[in-house]
Backbone bond lengths (Angstrom), bond angles and torsions (degrees), N, CA, C in turn:
res aa  C-N    CA-C-N  psi(-1)  N-CA   C-N-CA  omega(-1)  CA-C   N-CA-C  phi
1 X - - - 1.444 - - 1.525 108.47 -
2 X 1.308 116.64 127.73 1.460 123.12 -179.23 1.520 108.42 -112.90
3 X 1.330 116.24 116.39 1.464 120.87 -177.09 1.531 112.50 -106.02
4 X 1.320 118.17 15.88 1.460 121.00 -176.66 1.528 112.58 -63.82
5 X 1.309 118.20 -30.24 1.473 120.89 -177.40 1.526 113.01 -105.00
6 X 1.300 117.48 11.53 1.462 121.38 -178.76 1.525 110.93 -75.42
7 X 1.327 115.48 144.80 1.462 121.28 177.69 1.531 109.95 -78.27
8 X 1.324 115.99 168.03 1.468 120.63 177.08 1.520 110.12 -60.35
9 X 1.323 116.25 -38.49 1.469 120.57 179.94 1.533 110.56 -64.26
10 X 1.324 116.93 -42.19 1.470 121.09 178.76 1.530 111.23 -66.16
11 X 1.324 116.39 -40.27 1.466 120.15 177.04 1.522 109.70 -63.69
12 X 1.338 117.12 -42.22 1.461 121.28 178.18 1.516 112.18 -61.16
13 X 1.329 117.12 -43.81 1.466 121.31 179.31 1.532 110.63 -65.30
14 X 1.328 116.23 -40.38 1.469 120.74 178.15 1.533 109.76 -63.15
15 X 1.336 116.25 -42.89 1.457 120.91 178.75 1.520 112.23 -64.03
16 X 1.336 116.88 -41.02 1.463 119.84 177.67 1.526 110.95 -63.78
17 X 1.322 117.32 -38.88 1.465 120.08 176.95 1.525 111.14 -63.61
18 X 1.323 116.74 -40.36 1.476 120.29 177.00 1.530 109.97 -64.52
19 X 1.331 116.87 -38.36 1.470 120.92 178.48 1.526 111.01 -65.16
20 X 1.332 116.65 -41.73 1.469 120.72 177.88 1.525 110.09 -60.85
21 X 1.315 116.10 -45.93 1.470 120.36 179.52 1.532 110.31 -59.88
22 X 1.333 116.37 -43.44 1.464 121.03 178.28 1.528 110.57 -59.45
23 X 1.331 116.89 -48.86 1.463 120.70 -178.91 1.528 111.08 -60.53
24 X 1.320 117.06 -44.38 1.462 120.76 179.98 1.531 111.11 -62.91
25 X 1.320 116.99 -37.77 1.469 120.66 178.13 1.526 111.97 -68.32
26 X 1.334 116.17 -17.99 1.461 121.24 179.95 1.529 111.26 -109.71
27 X 1.318 115.37 30.49 1.469 123.50 171.05 1.524 115.64 68.56
28 X 1.319 117.74 23.46 1.457 120.94 171.60 1.519 108.51 -88.92
29 X 1.317 116.56 145.54 1.452 121.08 171.95 1.531 106.11 -101.57
30 X 1.319 116.86 115.09 1.458 120.74 -179.91 1.524 107.69 -79.14
31 X 1.327 115.44 119.75 1.460 121.40 -176.78 1.517 112.69 -93.53
32 X 1.339 116.86 -33.85 1.458 120.04 -175.77 1.515 110.28 -162.71
33 X 1.337 115.43 159.57 1.459 122.46 176.87 1.520 109.02 -135.11
34 X 1.314 115.56 147.45 1.462 122.34 175.60 1.518 112.97 51.18
35 X 1.319 115.96 53.11 1.460 122.77 178.68 1.526 107.57 -80.46
36 X 1.322 116.87 122.49 1.457 121.08 -174.64 1.523 111.69 -113.23
37 X 1.317 114.55 132.23 1.462 123.29 171.86 1.519 107.09 -125.52
38 X 1.320 117.00 169.11 1.462 119.04 -177.34 1.529 112.27 -63.87
39 X 1.313 118.12 -20.50 1.469 120.14 -178.53 1.525 113.69 -98.97
40 X 1.315 118.20 -5.87 1.455 119.26 179.62 1.518 113.03 164.02
41 X 1.322 114.65 -178.16 1.461 121.68 -178.73 1.523 109.68 -125.81
42 X 1.319 114.87 144.97 1.467 121.59 174.69 1.524 107.31 -108.00
43 X 1.320 116.60 126.98 1.463 119.96 -177.77 1.525 111.58 -67.98
44 X 1.333 116.36 -53.57 1.468 120.82 -177.89 1.520 109.02 -139.01
45 X 1.324 115.09 136.49 1.465 121.41 171.24 1.520 105.84 -117.47
46 X 1.329 115.72 123.33 1.464 120.70 -176.24 1.523 109.67 -136.81
47 X 1.313 114.46 166.59 1.459 119.99 177.38 1.522 108.83 -134.21
48 X 1.312 114.94 138.30 1.456 121.10 172.32 1.516 106.16 -138.01
49 X 1.304 114.66 127.40 1.461 120.61 -173.86 1.534 106.96 57.10
50 X 1.308 118.17 -126.62 1.461 120.37 -178.72 1.523 112.48 -107.14
51 X 1.321 116.88 22.37 1.461 120.94 -177.18 1.525 109.97 -114.23
52 X 1.339 115.72 131.86 1.457 122.04 174.12 1.522 107.46 -87.72
53 X 1.319 116.68 130.29 1.464 122.78 -178.60 1.523 109.58 -113.78
54 X 1.331 115.71 121.01 1.454 122.31 172.00 1.528 104.83 -96.95
55 X 1.332 117.00 117.04 1.460 120.38 -170.86 1.526 110.49 -115.25
56 X 1.328 115.52 120.27 1.459 122.49 174.43 1.521 108.08 -93.11
57 X 1.339 116.66 129.80 1.466 121.93 -176.53 1.524 109.33 -114.61
58 X 1.320 116.25 131.33 1.460 122.99 174.78 1.513 107.73 -122.59
59 X 1.336 115.90 124.70 1.465 121.37 -176.33 1.516 110.32 -125.12
60 X 1.312 114.84 150.95 1.459 120.93 175.00 1.525 108.26 -149.24
61 X 1.324 115.60 142.15 1.468 120.66 175.10 1.525 107.72 -93.84
62 X 1.307 116.45 142.61 1.458 121.64 178.94 1.522 109.03 -142.45
63 X 1.313 115.41 160.08 1.470 119.11 177.36 1.517 110.94 -77.45
64 X 1.329 116.15 -35.11 1.466 122.41 177.68 1.516 108.57 -138.98
65 X 1.308 117.08 156.87 1.453 121.16 179.35 1.536 110.37 -74.43
66 X 1.340 117.53 159.30 1.464 120.87 -178.70 1.521 112.36 -51.45
67 X 1.327 112.62 151.04 1.455 118.98 -174.52 1.512 109.87 97.89
68 X 1.335 114.81 -17.04 1.451 121.00 176.18 1.526 106.77 -115.14
69 X 1.283 116.40 172.03 1.458 120.70 178.59 1.519 110.07 -98.86
70 X 1.308 116.75 146.01 1.453 123.72 177.51 1.528 106.51 -107.41
71 X 1.327 117.15 91.64 1.466 123.16 -175.86 1.528 111.51 56.25
72 X 1.325 116.58 40.32 1.448 120.90 177.79 1.515 114.90 82.59
73 X 1.322 117.70 0.80 1.459 121.87 -178.78 1.521 108.37 -118.03
74 X 1.320 117.28 141.06 1.451 120.19 177.77 1.517 110.80 -58.58
75 X 1.329 116.83 140.97 1.457 122.58 -179.80 1.523 109.43 -73.94
76 X 1.316 115.95 133.20 1.466 121.49 176.37 1.520 109.65 -64.93
77 X 1.293 116.54 139.84 1.457 121.99 179.08 1.527 109.03 -100.88
78 X 1.343 118.97 117.19 1.467 120.51 -176.57 1.520 114.04 -63.77
79 X 1.327 117.97 -17.46 1.466 119.57 178.89 1.532 110.36 -64.45
80 X 1.328 117.14 -20.94 1.460 120.73 177.37 1.523 112.09 -62.55
81 X 1.321 117.81 -23.88 1.460 121.19 178.22 1.521 113.04 -86.17
82 X 1.311 118.96 -2.53 1.462 122.18 173.77 1.531 108.18 -91.20
83 X 1.317 115.31 56.83 1.456 121.04 -176.59 1.525 111.40 -89.79
84 X 1.307 116.48 169.81 1.462 123.51 -172.52 1.524 112.77 -55.34
85 X 1.321 117.87 -45.95 1.465 120.93 -178.10 1.529 111.06 -62.00
86 X 1.327 117.43 -43.99 1.462 121.60 179.31 1.524 110.62 -64.66
87 X 1.315 116.59 -43.23 1.468 120.52 -179.56 1.524 110.53 -62.88
88 X 1.341 117.13 -40.60 1.471 120.37 177.26 1.526 111.47 -59.73
89 X 1.333 115.67 -41.81 1.469 120.15 179.15 1.528 110.51 -64.04
90 X 1.313 117.15 -41.18 1.467 120.95 178.85 1.524 110.23 -65.65
91 X 1.323 117.54 -40.88 1.469 120.81 177.92 1.523 110.02 -62.11
92 X 1.320 117.16 -45.58 1.472 121.56 179.39 1.535 110.57 -60.26
93 X 1.315 116.70 -45.85 1.466 120.60 178.67 1.528 110.17 -67.49
94 X 1.318 117.17 -36.83 1.469 121.37 176.27 1.514 111.79 -59.83
95 X 1.330 117.16 -40.01 1.467 120.90 177.26 1.525 111.06 -61.90
96 X 1.326 116.44 -40.93 1.466 120.16 176.22 1.528 110.18 -60.47
97 X 1.317 115.75 -44.83 1.464 120.25 -177.08 1.526 111.23 -65.45
98 X 1.316 116.85 -43.99 1.463 121.10 179.55 1.526 109.68 -59.24
99 X 1.334 116.91 -42.02 1.465 120.65 177.98 1.527 111.11 -68.12
100 X 1.329 116.60 -42.68 1.471 120.67 -177.08 1.521 112.42 -64.95
101 X 1.321 116.89 -36.99 1.471 119.58 -178.75 1.526 111.67 -94.07
102 X 1.343 116.26 4.70 1.466 122.34 178.26 1.527 111.88 54.89
103 X 1.347 115.61 39.87 1.461 120.80 178.39 1.524 109.48 -66.79
104 X 1.300 115.99 129.36 1.454 121.51 174.95 1.513 106.11 -116.85
105 X 1.298 115.67 116.34 1.458 119.42 -179.27 1.508 111.23 137.63
106 X 1.301 113.86 -171.35 1.455 121.31 -175.90 1.523 110.66 -76.64
107 X 1.322 115.94 143.40 1.462 121.04 172.79 1.513 108.77 -145.20
108 X 1.322 115.30 158.07 1.456 119.77 -178.44 1.522 110.30 -150.97
109 X 1.333 114.60 162.27 1.459 121.43 176.64 1.525 107.88 -105.58
110 X 1.322 115.95 127.17 1.460 123.41 179.26 1.527 108.63 -118.29
111 X 1.304 116.62 163.89 1.455 121.82 175.20 1.514 110.63 -126.03
112 X 1.312 115.08 149.58 1.462 121.19 173.30 1.526 107.25 -135.66
113 X 1.324 115.96 131.33 1.454 119.98 171.75 1.524 108.08 -109.56
114 X 1.321 114.98 143.50 1.464 120.63 -179.26 1.526 108.35 -131.10
115 X 1.307 116.03 121.14 1.457 122.28 171.54 1.518 106.99 -101.04
116 X 1.317 116.93 127.35 1.462 121.55 -176.26 1.530 108.65 -118.98
117 X 1.326 116.11 121.90 1.463 120.08 177.80 1.523 109.07 -76.77
118 X 1.321 116.39 122.35 1.468 121.80 -174.88 1.522 113.55 -59.80
119 X 1.311 117.27 -37.51 1.464 120.10 -172.11 1.515 113.87 -67.19
120 X 1.347 117.17 -33.06 1.462 118.36 -174.71 1.532 114.20 -136.11
121 X 1.326 117.87 -0.16 1.462 120.23 177.22 1.517 114.86 77.20
122 X 1.330 118.04 8.34 1.456 120.15 177.40 1.525 108.12 -66.05
123 X 1.328 115.71 132.79 1.463 120.93 -177.07 1.525 110.32 -114.84
124 X 1.318 115.14 137.00 1.469 121.53 171.95 1.519 107.15 -109.48
125 X 1.312 115.24 118.32 1.459 122.08 -175.68 1.520 109.26 -106.38
126 X 1.319 115.38 134.59 1.463 120.96 176.72 1.519 108.18 -127.82
127 X 1.320 116.12 126.47 1.470 123.32 -175.07 1.522 109.89 -103.52
128 X 1.335 116.00 131.79 1.456 122.77 177.96 1.526 108.12 -120.13
129 X 1.329 118.32 98.56 1.461 120.23 -178.33 1.527 111.80 -73.91
130 X 1.302 114.26 146.25 1.468 123.14 171.51 1.527 111.66 47.81
131 X 1.339 117.10 65.43 1.468 121.54 -175.01 1.519 113.61 -79.27
132 X 1.331 117.96 -1.95 1.459 120.18 178.87 1.510 109.03 -105.11
């Protein structure tokens, strides 16, 4: 798989798919993806045990994984996009979703970063539970 000509949207979708696979491998039940409300979008809504997880996914394509150089330039770290303002927006949208689906019980906002190697599509997924 060659991702050199993929758009940001395609890289994002690929990263979300890798995140879903990761969650499923770790006993999460993925309930929904790309849930949109007028105030924002939720990338993944999942459940594990009795907890609803609102998961924000940040993906980036790179030539090599961190620790290596990407054409002589340091590789961008997608965790940098899990900043306070973005997390607040996800929490606000999560509250809308919890109310809309009449969820009764515990819920939390999690983060996932995905680094995708352009040459072969290998993804490195990192999960950050309860980022708020």
